[in-house]
Backbone bond lengths (Angstrom), bond angles and torsions (degrees), N, CA, C in turn:
res aa  C-N    CA-C-N  psi(-1)  N-CA   C-N-CA  omega(-1)  CA-C   N-CA-C  phi
1 M - - - 1.448 - - 1.527 109.74 -
2 A 1.309 116.07 178.34 1.460 121.44 -173.84 1.527 112.11 -91.49
3 H 1.333 113.98 157.60 1.463 121.86 172.22 1.529 105.71 -102.78
4 I 1.337 116.33 114.48 1.461 122.00 -171.20 1.523 110.76 -115.70
5 L 1.322 115.29 135.29 1.460 122.68 176.65 1.528 108.59 -102.48
6 V 1.326 116.78 121.54 1.465 122.86 178.82 1.527 108.13 -106.28
7 V 1.340 115.92 126.04 1.461 122.19 -175.68 1.535 108.48 -121.79
8 D 1.334 116.33 111.59 1.461 120.42 179.48 1.522 108.20 -159.58
9 D 1.326 117.30 136.42 1.462 120.02 -179.40 1.527 112.57 -77.51
10 D 1.319 117.92 -14.67 1.463 122.25 178.00 1.529 108.72 -87.71
11 I 1.323 116.17 110.20 1.463 120.53 -175.05 1.526 112.13 -60.61
12 Q 1.322 117.66 -33.90 1.462 119.97 179.58 1.524 111.45 -67.78
13 I 1.324 117.19 -41.18 1.472 120.74 176.97 1.520 109.79 -65.25
14 R 1.354 116.76 -45.00 1.479 120.61 178.61 1.516 110.57 -54.86
15 R 1.321 115.67 -49.82 1.470 119.95 -177.55 1.522 111.77 -65.54
16 L 1.334 116.79 -41.31 1.461 120.69 179.57 1.523 111.06 -62.45
17 V 1.324 116.39 -49.74 1.467 120.39 179.32 1.530 110.28 -62.79
18 G 1.320 115.94 -43.39 1.465 119.52 178.26 1.509 112.09 -58.27
19 R 1.322 116.78 -44.48 1.470 120.74 179.59 1.524 111.18 -65.11
20 M 1.322 116.81 -42.01 1.466 120.34 177.81 1.533 110.80 -59.37
21 L 1.318 115.81 -44.38 1.465 120.23 -179.54 1.524 111.92 -67.36
22 Q 1.327 117.21 -37.50 1.462 120.46 176.26 1.528 110.71 -64.20
23 I 1.320 117.21 -39.73 1.468 120.81 176.37 1.528 110.25 -60.05
24 M 1.337 116.14 -34.66 1.463 120.90 177.58 1.532 111.65 -74.36
25 G 1.339 117.06 -8.22 1.458 121.00 178.05 1.515 115.58 98.63
26 H 1.315 117.42 8.75 1.459 121.20 -177.98 1.526 111.59 -89.87
27 E 1.323 115.24 154.11 1.465 121.60 169.96 1.523 106.45 -86.95
28 V 1.330 117.26 139.57 1.465 120.41 -171.23 1.522 111.33 -133.58
29 D 1.341 116.00 136.46 1.459 123.24 167.42 1.520 106.94 -114.37
30 L 1.329 116.91 138.51 1.462 122.44 -178.21 1.526 109.41 -118.51
31 V 1.352 116.75 127.93 1.465 120.88 177.56 1.520 109.46 -137.18
32 E 1.356 115.45 161.22 1.455 120.76 -170.95 1.525 116.47 -97.01
33 N 1.329 119.44 -8.47 1.464 119.92 178.01 1.522 110.46 -163.19
34 G 1.329 115.44 171.32 1.453 121.10 -176.35 1.515 114.80 -65.16
35 A 1.319 117.55 -32.80 1.466 120.44 179.96 1.525 110.49 -63.88
36 V 1.313 117.03 -44.32 1.473 121.06 177.67 1.525 109.22 -67.06
37 A 1.328 117.10 -37.49 1.464 120.84 178.53 1.525 111.27 -59.23
38 L 1.326 117.28 -41.93 1.470 120.20 178.88 1.525 111.20 -62.60
39 D 1.323 116.59 -38.25 1.462 119.83 176.31 1.520 110.62 -61.70
40 V 1.321 116.95 -45.44 1.469 121.17 179.91 1.531 110.00 -63.01
41 L 1.317 116.95 -43.62 1.463 120.45 179.61 1.523 111.86 -61.43
42 S 1.321 117.48 -32.12 1.461 121.64 179.30 1.521 112.48 -74.01
43 E 1.337 116.63 -23.22 1.464 120.99 -173.41 1.528 114.50 -110.85
44 T 1.317 117.96 -15.33 1.455 121.91 -170.29 1.521 110.00 -133.18
45 E 1.307 116.95 144.29 1.461 120.86 176.06 1.532 108.63 -80.40
46 I 1.318 115.50 109.15 1.467 122.76 -177.52 1.526 107.93 -111.58
47 D 1.342 116.12 137.09 1.466 121.45 -179.16 1.526 113.26 -96.20
48 L 1.337 117.60 -24.24 1.458 122.20 -175.57 1.521 109.19 -155.92
49 V 1.338 115.95 141.10 1.464 121.54 175.76 1.533 108.15 -115.39
50 I 1.332 115.84 131.07 1.459 122.37 173.60 1.525 105.95 -118.40
51 S 1.336 116.90 121.25 1.466 119.55 -173.12 1.519 113.17 -136.20
52 D 1.327 113.93 140.88 1.457 121.74 167.49 1.527 107.52 -68.37
53 I 1.316 116.87 166.73 1.463 120.34 177.01 1.527 110.67 -94.45
54 Y 1.324 117.58 -56.80 1.464 120.64 -174.77 1.516 111.34 -90.78
55 M 1.349 115.64 110.65 1.466 123.21 178.64 1.518 107.87 -145.65
56 P 1.335 117.16 153.81 1.471 119.44 174.86 1.530 110.63 -73.39
57 I 1.291 116.76 169.07 1.461 126.67 177.68 1.530 110.22 71.78
58 M 1.338 118.00 -67.33 1.468 122.03 175.10 1.522 108.10 -144.62
59 D 1.334 115.92 121.34 1.461 119.87 -178.15 1.534 111.42 -80.85
60 G 1.313 115.58 175.67 1.460 121.28 -176.44 1.515 113.69 -66.64
61 H 1.343 117.66 -37.12 1.463 120.02 177.76 1.521 110.75 -62.10
62 T 1.327 115.67 -45.80 1.465 120.20 179.93 1.524 110.56 -66.01
63 L 1.313 117.11 -39.83 1.473 120.32 176.05 1.521 110.00 -58.27
64 F 1.316 117.42 -50.56 1.462 121.38 -178.70 1.530 111.08 -57.74
65 S 1.324 116.62 -49.93 1.474 121.12 -178.99 1.520 111.69 -63.22
66 T 1.324 117.09 -43.50 1.464 121.33 -179.72 1.519 110.50 -65.14
67 M 1.323 117.21 -41.16 1.470 119.91 176.71 1.519 110.56 -56.56
68 R 1.318 116.44 -49.13 1.467 120.05 -178.11 1.529 110.71 -65.50
69 D 1.339 117.29 -41.12 1.468 121.22 178.49 1.523 111.61 -61.11
70 R 1.336 116.35 -33.96 1.467 120.89 -178.57 1.528 112.98 -90.38
71 G 1.306 117.04 3.92 1.459 120.61 175.86 1.522 115.84 87.81
72 F 1.325 117.59 8.41 1.465 119.77 174.47 1.527 108.00 -75.65
73 V 1.311 116.74 128.42 1.462 120.90 -174.07 1.533 112.92 -115.68
74 Q 1.326 117.05 11.15 1.459 120.09 -179.02 1.524 110.57 -57.46
75 P 1.343 116.61 142.19 1.454 119.33 172.98 1.524 109.65 -57.44
76 F 1.331 116.06 152.01 1.460 121.72 -171.27 1.518 109.50 -137.57
77 I 1.342 115.85 127.48 1.463 121.95 175.53 1.527 108.01 -117.67
78 F 1.336 116.35 125.88 1.454 119.89 171.09 1.519 107.94 -84.31
79 L 1.332 116.02 133.69 1.460 123.69 177.50 1.521 106.03 -123.49
80 S 1.327 117.12 98.16 1.458 118.92 -171.75 1.514 111.76 -157.56
81 G 1.314 114.82 159.08 1.451 120.98 172.90 1.517 111.97 -89.61
82 H 1.333 117.21 -0.79 1.470 122.35 -175.48 1.514 110.27 -123.74
83 M 1.320 116.33 129.39 1.462 120.29 176.36 1.519 110.93 -133.60
84 T 1.303 118.76 7.77 1.455 120.41 -171.74 1.526 113.34 -77.46
85 E 1.327 117.91 -51.41 1.463 120.14 -177.48 1.520 110.45 -82.67
86 N 1.331 115.45 144.27 1.461 121.72 178.33 1.526 111.59 53.29
87 S 1.314 116.81 38.54 1.455 118.91 -177.32 1.526 111.89 -63.28
88 H 1.339 118.26 -18.51 1.461 119.47 175.99 1.524 110.63 -60.74
89 A 1.327 118.24 -37.44 1.471 120.72 176.88 1.516 109.73 -67.49
90 V 1.321 116.71 -41.75 1.458 120.35 178.93 1.526 109.51 -62.01
91 L 1.316 116.82 -41.75 1.459 120.34 -179.06 1.521 112.43 -69.09
92 R 1.325 118.18 -24.83 1.467 121.36 177.93 1.525 111.66 -83.58
93 A 1.321 117.30 -15.45 1.460 120.90 177.89 1.531 108.98 -70.68
94 D 1.324 115.54 167.46 1.458 120.46 -177.80 1.519 112.96 -77.59
95 A 1.332 117.12 -25.74 1.466 120.56 179.23 1.520 109.33 -163.72
96 F 1.330 114.71 163.01 1.456 122.40 175.60 1.521 107.45 -134.84
97 V 1.335 116.27 129.25 1.461 122.04 174.80 1.518 106.48 -119.55
98 G 1.316 116.04 122.32 1.456 120.55 -178.51 1.517 112.52 -83.41
99 K 1.337 114.84 145.48 1.459 121.08 172.73 1.512 107.83 -93.78
100 P 1.303 119.56 137.41 1.462 126.38 0.73 1.534 110.20 -74.44
101 F 1.316 115.61 153.57 1.455 121.40 -177.11 1.518 109.40 -130.14
102 T 1.321 115.17 163.73 1.459 120.83 176.62 1.527 108.49 -110.73
103 F 1.306 115.34 166.39 1.462 121.00 175.05 1.525 109.42 -57.55
104 A 1.322 117.27 -40.16 1.465 121.82 179.50 1.534 111.04 -62.93
105 D 1.350 117.25 -40.50 1.472 120.70 177.54 1.523 110.73 -59.25
106 L 1.329 115.54 -46.01 1.457 120.52 -178.21 1.529 111.00 -66.04
107 I 1.329 117.22 -45.68 1.467 121.21 178.83 1.522 110.47 -58.35
108 E 1.329 116.54 -46.52 1.464 120.53 -178.85 1.527 111.33 -59.25
109 A 1.325 117.02 -45.90 1.462 120.53 -179.12 1.525 111.65 -66.38
110 V 1.318 117.06 -48.48 1.464 120.93 -177.82 1.523 110.45 -63.98
111 D 1.330 117.21 -49.35 1.471 119.99 179.65 1.525 111.45 -61.84
112 G 1.336 116.44 -39.74 1.469 119.70 178.94 1.502 112.54 -62.73
113 V 1.328 116.88 -45.93 1.468 120.53 -179.92 1.519 110.75 -67.73
114 L 1.323 117.45 -46.37 1.466 119.80 -177.40 1.519 112.47 -67.93
115 S 1.331 117.89 -24.94 1.472 119.89 178.27 1.522 111.87 -70.38
116 R 1.333 116.63 -18.47 1.469 121.54 -179.07 1.515 113.70 -93.74
117 V 1.327 117.08 -9.28 1.465 120.24 -178.38 1.522 109.93 -130.37
118 P 1.325 117.28 144.53 1.475 118.61 176.11 1.529 110.46 -72.97
119 V 1.321 116.02 134.69 1.475 120.63 179.85 1.515 108.43 -115.40
């Protein structure tokens, strides 16, 4: 299965998504913002990033852009209730899951993205 990095400043969402992904059989790392996510990406082999958009320190748009600028090519799913600002970044991501979401929404997005890339 895949090693997935979940980035969200809401600890309850992080834990919920992490648990859902573990039930699916994935290995999961949970972090609270994009800056910490970049550190994890530099130190750990990650297959997929799932990120909120609005977070302190470094938001999801900046994380996505910085990852691409630094040559990180991991598939990227935005998980957010907001898609209005910087929607070009959202549209360049591999998938978008809106909040509130269901387990089925998350499974569909993760399975869809991972089916397109070798893990």
